[in-house]
C-alpha positions as CSV (number, residue, x, y, z in Angstrom):
1,M,0.0,0.0,0.0
2,G,1.0,3.6,-0.6
3,S,3.6,2.7,-3.3
4,L,4.2,4.2,-6.8
5,Y,4.5,1.5,-9.4
6,I,6.1,2.5,-12.8
7,L,5.8,0.0,-15.6
8,D,7.4,0.5,-19.1
9,E,5.4,-1.3,-21.8
10,P,4.1,-4.1,-19.6
11,S,2.0,-5.5,-22.5
12,I,5.1,-6.4,-24.6
13,G,4.8,-10.1,-25.6
14,L,1.2,-10.4,-24.3
15,H,-1.8,-11.8,-26.2
16,P,-4.9,-9.6,-25.8
17,R,-6.3,-12.2,-23.4
18,D,-3.3,-11.9,-21.2
19,T,-3.4,-8.1,-21.5
20,R,-6.9,-8.2,-20.0
21,L,-5.5,-10.2,-17.0
22,L,-2.7,-7.6,-16.7
23,I,-5.3,-4.8,-16.6
24,N,-7.1,-6.6,-13.7
25,V,-3.8,-6.8,-11.8
26,L,-3.0,-3.1,-12.3
27,K,-6.5,-2.1,-11.1
28,N,-6.2,-4.3,-8.1
29,L,-2.9,-2.6,-7.2
30,R,-4.7,0.8,-7.5
31,N,-7.6,-0.4,-5.4
32,L,-5.2,-1.3,-2.6
33,G,-4.2,2.3,-2.3
34,N,-1.2,2.4,-4.7
35,T,-0.4,4.7,-7.7
36,V,0.2,3.0,-11.0
37,L,2.0,4.8,-13.8
38,V,2.3,3.0,-17.1
39,V,4.1,3.9,-20.3
40,E,2.1,2.1,-23.0
41,H,0.8,1.9,-26.6
42,D,-1.8,-0.8,-26.1
43,E,-5.3,0.4,-26.8
44,D,-7.1,-1.7,-24.1
45,I,-4.7,-0.5,-21.4
46,M,-5.2,3.2,-22.6
47,R,-9.0,2.8,-22.5
48,S,-8.8,1.2,-19.0
49,A,-6.8,4.1,-17.6
50,D,-8.2,6.6,-15.1
51,Y,-6.0,9.4,-16.6
52,I,-4.1,9.7,-19.9
53,I,-1.0,11.9,-20.5
54,D,-0.3,12.1,-24.2
55,I,3.1,13.3,-25.4
56,G,3.7,14.5,-28.9
57,P,2.4,15.6,-31.3
58,H,5.0,13.7,-33.3
59,A,8.5,12.2,-32.6
60,G,11.9,13.7,-32.1
61,R,12.2,17.4,-32.5
62,L,8.5,17.6,-33.4
63,G,7.5,16.0,-30.1
64,G,8.1,16.7,-26.4
65,E,4.8,18.5,-25.7
66,V,1.8,17.5,-23.6
67,V,-0.9,17.4,-26.2
68,F,-3.6,16.0,-23.8
69,A,-4.0,15.2,-20.1
70,G,-7.2,14.0,-18.7
71,E,-9.8,11.2,-18.5
72,P,-9.9,8.9,-21.5
73,A,-13.5,9.8,-22.2
74,L,-12.4,13.4,-22.8
75,I,-9.5,12.6,-25.2
76,H,-11.8,13.4,-28.2
77,N,-11.3,17.1,-27.2
78,A,-7.6,16.9,-28.0
79,T,-7.0,18.8,-31.3
80,N,-3.4,17.9,-32.0
81,S,-3.1,14.2,-30.8
82,L,-2.5,11.2,-33.0
83,T,-3.4,9.0,-30.1
84,A,-6.8,10.7,-29.9
85,N,-7.4,10.4,-33.6
86,Y,-6.9,6.6,-33.5
87,L,-8.9,6.1,-30.3
88,N,-11.7,8.2,-31.7
89,G,-11.7,6.4,-35.1
90,T,-10.9,9.5,-37.2
91,E,-7.7,7.8,-38.2
92,Y,-7.4,4.0,-38.4
93,I,-5.5,1.1,-40.0
94,T,-7.6,-0.3,-42.8
95,V,-8.3,-3.9,-43.4
96,P,-7.1,-5.0,-46.9
97,S,-10.0,-5.5,-49.3
98,T,-8.3,-8.7,-50.6
99,R,-5.9,-11.3,-49.1
100,R,-2.9,-12.3,-51.2
101,K,-3.3,-15.8,-52.7
102,W,-0.5,-18.3,-52.5
103,N,0.6,-21.6,-54.0
104,S,4.2,-21.9,-52.8
105,Y,5.1,-22.5,-49.2
106,I,7.7,-23.8,-46.7
107,E,6.5,-26.6,-44.5
108,V,7.7,-27.7,-41.1
109,K,6.8,-31.3,-40.4
110,G,6.5,-33.1,-37.0
111,A,7.4,-30.0,-34.9
112,R,7.7,-31.2,-31.3
113,E,10.2,-28.8,-29.7
114,N,9.3,-27.8,-26.1
115,N,5.4,-28.0,-25.9
116,L,4.7,-28.4,-29.6
117,K,2.5,-31.4,-30.2
118,N,4.1,-33.0,-33.3
119,I,2.4,-30.5,-35.7
120,D,2.8,-29.9,-39.4
121,V,2.7,-26.2,-40.4
122,K,2.8,-24.5,-43.8
123,F,4.3,-21.0,-44.1
124,P,3.1,-19.4,-47.4
125,L,5.6,-17.5,-49.6
126,N,5.0,-14.0,-51.1
127,T,2.6,-13.2,-48.3
128,L,2.3,-11.6,-44.9
129,T,2.0,-14.5,-42.5
130,V,1.3,-13.9,-38.8
131,V,1.9,-16.5,-36.1
132,T,-0.4,-15.9,-33.1
133,G,-1.5,-17.5,-29.8
134,V,-1.5,-16.8,-26.1
135,S,1.8,-16.4,-24.2
136,G,3.5,-19.8,-24.0
137,S,1.6,-21.4,-26.8
138,G,4.7,-22.4,-28.8
139,K,5.1,-19.5,-31.3
140,S,8.8,-18.9,-30.7
141,S,9.6,-22.6,-30.5
142,L,8.1,-23.1,-33.9
143,V,9.4,-20.0,-35.7
144,K,12.7,-19.1,-34.0
145,G,13.5,-22.6,-32.7
146,I,12.7,-24.7,-35.8
147,L,11.7,-22.7,-38.9
148,Y,14.6,-20.2,-38.9
149,P,17.6,-22.5,-38.1
150,A,16.3,-25.4,-40.2
151,L,15.8,-23.2,-43.2
152,L,19.1,-21.5,-42.7
153,K,20.9,-24.8,-42.6
154,E,19.0,-26.0,-45.7
155,I,20.0,-22.9,-47.7
156,T,23.6,-22.2,-46.4
157,G,24.6,-25.6,-45.0
158,S,25.5,-24.0,-41.6
159,G,23.8,-22.5,-38.5
160,E,22.6,-23.6,-35.1
161,R,20.8,-26.9,-34.5
162,A,17.1,-26.6,-35.1
163,G,14.6,-27.8,-32.5
164,Q,13.0,-31.2,-32.6
165,H,11.1,-31.8,-35.9
166,D,11.0,-34.4,-38.7
167,S,11.8,-32.3,-41.7
168,I,11.5,-29.0,-43.5
169,A,10.1,-29.2,-47.0
170,G,8.3,-27.3,-49.7
171,D,9.4,-24.7,-52.2
172,I,12.8,-23.8,-50.6
173,R,14.4,-23.3,-54.0
174,L,12.2,-20.2,-54.5
175,I,14.0,-18.2,-51.8
176,S,17.6,-17.3,-51.7
177,G,17.9,-16.7,-48.0
178,V,16.2,-16.3,-44.6
179,E,16.7,-13.3,-42.3
180,L,15.8,-13.1,-38.6
181,V,15.3,-9.4,-38.1
182,D,15.7,-9.1,-34.3
183,Q,15.9,-6.2,-31.9
184,N,19.6,-6.5,-31.2
185,P,21.7,-3.3,-31.6
186,I,22.8,-2.6,-35.2
187,G,26.4,-1.8,-34.5
188,K,29.1,-2.8,-31.9
189,S,31.1,0.4,-32.2
190,S,30.0,3.4,-30.2
191,R,30.5,5.5,-33.4
192,S,28.0,3.3,-35.4
193,N,24.8,5.0,-36.4
194,P,21.8,4.4,-38.7
195,V,23.3,6.3,-41.7
196,T,26.6,4.3,-41.6
197,Y,24.5,1.1,-41.4
198,L,22.6,2.0,-44.5
199,K,25.9,3.3,-46.2
200,A,24.3,6.7,-46.8
201,W,27.2,8.3,-45.0
202,D,29.6,7.1,-47.7
203,E,27.7,9.3,-50.2
204,V,27.7,12.3,-47.8
205,R,31.5,11.9,-47.4
206,K,32.0,11.9,-51.2
207,L,29.8,15.0,-51.6
208,L,31.8,16.9,-48.9
209,A,35.1,15.9,-50.6
210,E,33.9,17.5,-53.8
211,Q,33.5,20.9,-52.3
212,P,36.0,23.6,-53.4
213,Y,37.6,24.1,-49.9
214,A,38.1,20.3,-49.6
215,K,39.7,20.0,-53.0
216,S,42.1,22.9,-52.5
217,N,43.3,21.3,-49.2
218,G,43.5,17.8,-50.5
219,Y,40.7,16.4,-48.3
220,G,39.2,13.1,-49.5
221,P,36.1,11.2,-48.4
222,S,38.1,9.5,-45.6
223,H,38.7,12.9,-43.9
224,F,34.9,13.0,-43.2
225,S,34.9,9.6,-41.5
226,F,34.7,9.4,-37.7
227,N,36.0,5.8,-37.8
228,I,39.6,6.5,-39.1
229,D,42.4,8.9,-38.5
230,G,42.7,12.0,-40.7
231,G,39.9,14.5,-40.2
232,R,38.3,13.3,-37.0
233,C,39.2,14.8,-33.6
234,E,41.9,12.6,-32.2
235,E,41.2,13.5,-28.6
236,C,37.8,11.8,-28.6
237,Q,38.4,9.7,-31.8
238,G,35.4,11.2,-33.5
239,E,32.9,10.5,-30.8
240,G,32.4,14.1,-29.6
241,V,32.5,12.9,-25.9
242,I,35.1,11.5,-23.5
243,Y,34.1,8.6,-21.3
244,V,35.6,8.7,-17.8
245,E,35.5,5.5,-15.8
246,M,34.6,5.9,-12.2
247,Q,35.6,3.1,-9.9
248,F,32.6,3.0,-7.6
249,M,30.1,5.1,-9.5
250,A,28.5,5.2,-12.9
251,N,30.9,6.3,-15.7
252,L,30.9,9.9,-16.7
253,T,30.3,11.2,-20.2
254,L,31.9,14.6,-20.8
255,T,31.9,16.8,-24.0
256,C,35.3,16.7,-25.7
257,E,37.2,19.9,-24.8
258,A,39.3,19.7,-28.0
259,C,36.4,19.7,-30.6
260,H,33.6,20.8,-28.2
261,G,31.5,17.8,-29.2
262,K,31.8,18.5,-33.0
263,R,33.7,15.3,-33.6
264,F,36.1,16.7,-36.3
265,K,39.1,19.0,-36.6
266,D,38.5,22.8,-37.2
267,D,39.9,22.7,-40.8
268,I,37.4,19.9,-41.7
269,L,34.5,21.9,-40.2
270,E,35.4,24.7,-42.6
271,V,34.3,22.5,-45.5
272,K,30.7,23.3,-46.3
273,Y,28.0,22.1,-48.6
274,R,25.1,24.6,-49.0
275,N,26.3,26.3,-45.8
276,A,26.3,23.1,-43.7
277,N,29.5,21.4,-42.4
278,V,29.9,17.8,-41.5
279,Y,28.8,18.4,-37.9
280,D,25.7,20.3,-39.0
281,I,24.7,17.4,-41.3
282,L,25.1,14.9,-38.5
283,E,22.8,17.0,-36.3
284,M,20.0,16.9,-39.0
285,T,17.1,14.5,-38.6
286,V,16.5,12.1,-41.4
287,N,13.5,14.2,-42.5
288,Q,15.5,17.4,-42.5
289,A,18.4,15.7,-44.4
290,I,16.0,14.4,-47.1
291,E,14.6,17.9,-47.5
292,F,18.2,19.4,-47.4
293,F,19.8,17.1,-50.0
294,G,16.6,16.9,-52.1
295,G,17.3,20.5,-53.0
296,G,20.5,19.5,-54.8
297,K,20.7,18.5,-58.4
298,G,23.7,16.1,-58.5
299,S,23.8,12.3,-58.6
300,L,25.3,12.1,-55.1
301,E,22.5,14.1,-53.6
302,K,20.0,11.8,-55.3
303,K,21.8,8.7,-53.9
304,I,21.8,10.2,-50.4
305,V,18.1,10.8,-50.5
306,E,17.5,7.3,-52.0
307,K,19.4,5.7,-49.1
308,L,17.7,7.9,-46.4
309,K,14.2,7.5,-47.7
310,P,13.7,3.9,-46.3
311,L,14.4,5.2,-42.8
312,Q,11.6,7.8,-43.3
313,D,9.3,5.0,-44.8
314,V,9.6,2.9,-41.6
315,G,8.8,5.8,-39.4
316,L,12.3,6.8,-38.3
317,G,12.4,10.3,-39.9
318,Y,12.8,11.8,-36.5
319,I,16.2,10.3,-35.6
320,K,19.4,12.3,-36.2
321,L,21.9,11.2,-38.8
322,G,24.7,11.1,-36.2
323,Q,22.7,9.4,-33.4
324,A,24.7,6.6,-31.9
325,S,23.2,3.2,-32.4
326,S,23.5,2.5,-28.7
327,T,20.8,5.1,-28.0
328,L,18.3,3.4,-30.3
329,S,15.6,1.3,-28.7
330,G,15.2,-2.4,-29.8
331,G,12.2,-1.5,-31.9
332,E,14.1,1.3,-33.6
333,S,17.1,-1.0,-34.3
334,Q,14.8,-3.5,-35.9
335,R,13.3,-0.9,-38.1
336,V,16.7,0.3,-39.2
337,K,17.4,-3.3,-40.3
338,L,14.1,-3.4,-42.2
339,A,15.0,-0.1,-43.9
340,S,18.3,-1.6,-45.1
341,F,16.3,-4.3,-46.9
342,L,14.1,-1.8,-48.6
343,L,17.1,-0.3,-50.4
344,K,17.2,-1.2,-54.1
345,E,20.6,-2.9,-53.9
346,N,19.4,-5.2,-51.1
347,S,16.1,-6.3,-52.6
348,D,17.0,-8.2,-55.8
349,K,16.8,-11.8,-54.5
350,P,13.7,-13.3,-52.8
351,I,14.2,-13.7,-49.0
352,L,12.0,-15.0,-46.2
353,F,12.0,-12.4,-43.4
354,I,11.1,-13.4,-39.8
355,F,10.2,-10.7,-37.3
356,D,9.6,-11.3,-33.6
357,E,7.1,-8.8,-32.2
358,P,8.0,-6.0,-34.6
359,T,5.3,-3.7,-33.1
360,T,7.1,-3.6,-29.7
361,G,7.1,0.1,-28.6
362,L,5.1,1.3,-31.6
363,H,2.2,3.7,-31.7
364,F,-0.8,3.1,-34.0
365,H,0.7,5.6,-36.5
366,D,4.0,3.8,-36.5
367,I,2.3,0.5,-37.1
368,K,0.6,1.9,-40.1
369,K,4.0,2.9,-41.6
370,L,5.5,-0.5,-40.6
371,L,2.7,-2.3,-42.5
372,N,3.3,-0.2,-45.6
373,A,7.0,-1.2,-45.4
374,F,6.0,-4.8,-45.2
375,D,3.8,-4.4,-48.3
376,A,6.8,-2.8,-50.1
377,L,9.0,-5.9,-49.2
378,I,6.4,-8.3,-50.5
379,A,5.9,-6.3,-53.7
380,K,9.6,-6.8,-54.3
381,G,9.2,-10.6,-54.2
382,H,10.0,-11.3,-50.5
383,S,8.0,-13.3,-47.9
384,I,7.3,-12.2,-44.3
385,V,6.6,-14.3,-41.2
386,L,5.7,-12.4,-38.0
387,V,5.3,-13.6,-34.4
388,E,2.8,-11.0,-33.2
389,H,0.0,-10.3,-30.8
390,N,-1.0,-6.9,-32.1
391,L,-4.6,-7.1,-33.5
392,E,-3.9,-4.2,-36.0
393,V,-1.3,-6.4,-37.6
394,I,-3.2,-9.7,-37.4
395,K,-6.2,-8.2,-39.2
396,C,-3.9,-7.1,-42.1
397,A,-2.3,-10.6,-42.5
398,D,-2.8,-12.7,-45.6
399,W,-2.5,-15.9,-43.5
400,V,-2.8,-16.5,-39.8
401,I,-1.3,-19.5,-37.9
402,D,-2.8,-19.7,-34.5
403,L,-1.2,-21.9,-31.8
404,G,-2.6,-22.9,-28.4
405,P,-5.3,-23.0,-27.3
406,E,-3.6,-22.3,-23.9
407,G,0.0,-21.8,-22.9
408,G,2.5,-24.4,-21.5
409,E,1.5,-28.0,-21.5
410,N,-2.0,-27.1,-22.8
411,G,-0.6,-25.3,-25.8
412,G,1.5,-26.4,-28.7
413,H,-1.5,-27.4,-30.9
414,L,-2.2,-26.0,-34.3
415,V,-5.5,-24.4,-33.5
416,F,-6.0,-22.7,-36.9
417,A,-4.4,-21.8,-40.2
418,G,-6.2,-19.6,-42.7
419,T,-7.3,-16.0,-43.4
420,P,-8.3,-13.6,-40.6
421,E,-12.0,-13.8,-41.9
422,Q,-11.9,-17.6,-41.5
423,L,-10.2,-17.4,-38.1
424,V,-13.0,-15.4,-36.5
425,A,-15.4,-18.4,-37.0
426,Q,-13.2,-20.6,-34.8
427,Q,-14.8,-21.4,-31.5
428,N,-11.7,-22.6,-29.6
429,S,-9.3,-19.7,-30.4
430,Y,-8.7,-16.8,-28.1
431,T,-7.3,-14.8,-31.0
432,A,-10.5,-15.2,-32.9
433,K,-12.5,-13.8,-30.0
434,Y,-10.6,-10.5,-29.9
435,L,-10.0,-10.2,-33.7
436,S,-13.7,-10.4,-34.6
437,A,-14.3,-6.9,-33.1
438,K,-11.4,-5.4,-35.1
439,L,-12.6,-6.9,-38.4
440,S,-16.2,-5.7,-37.8
441,K,-15.5,-2.1,-36.9
442,V,-12.7,-1.1,-39.3
443,V,-13.4,0.4,-42.7
444,Q,-11.9,-1.5,-45.5
445,K,-9.7,0.1,-48.1
């Protein structure tokens, strides 16, 4: 009693049924005389709140304001809130008018890892397939424990041992690879950032090296790299900060006194493209940079915009070009990886992509952008398998594989495989129970 509980995204990894149980627990805590503060994107939890604080209106430099604070019933009064728009139904994620048809597939036979009950499961190709089920129903065991390692070994001849199953079969020849797009950090170096990961920075360095001041001083593209000696500040080695190890306390991060956080030597900072030096460009957000370089006429400017555009398409237009990879959330790192596959040079061969809970930490508006990115991948000939609980994503799937019906020993059965419309007719599926309301109330495109 009398405690303040702070929970950050407690619905992560929870099926809507389990989220309902969580809401009951949170209300019980409140009723005992405690205060419960939750950072959350889940619609049911928001609607169950006594008070909502909505921060926005957008992300990054366009966010940081309180756009609404009050009871959920009054959120329709908010005039500049994306959350309000989605809760009120003025904005929504539409249900596809048709589901993609498929003939080709990969099939896992005799899956019996952990609690899986010797099941045969087909994963369609050239579609958006979502694997659902309550927590502990066997989703990760099937997809990450068997499908991914077995397929990887079949295609490359190497990889970790797959979980217990009889065989993997089907149209494996139709895909050139399999990618597990997880939420692990995108770079090991503290100087790694999203634009180096997408190789957009290579083009920026070439462009800066073409400027008159750079040519007259003999500066090449390498002088604008913060990973090698030459133009970077040697005091902080291009990081802009100095890390001081404290023996008994948290390490200190101090702005570099030599470059004052600008990461490069003074002479290099004198090189400017359209009045912006290398530090100014690194401080731009992706959206700002696309607008900035879009004003140029050369081929390098076009290449820079082409390589940055996928970041904007997956909803990461608010991050800075020089933002360290270590500061990105797991969901942001996952979307950077997705953006890299949307690049033209990375999309020529058909790949099966596997995502585990890609909506983690995402607002309704971000989920809409994510679904558009998935559509773009499929349009390029790829296939997507998601392990997901989010009903907005499930309702947009071409094919749903529902495991369960319960978790643990009472799970591991193939409850259903088919379209979302066919799923809602299932009597013994918890997913069907919650999905039916989503399919009935959303306008189709």
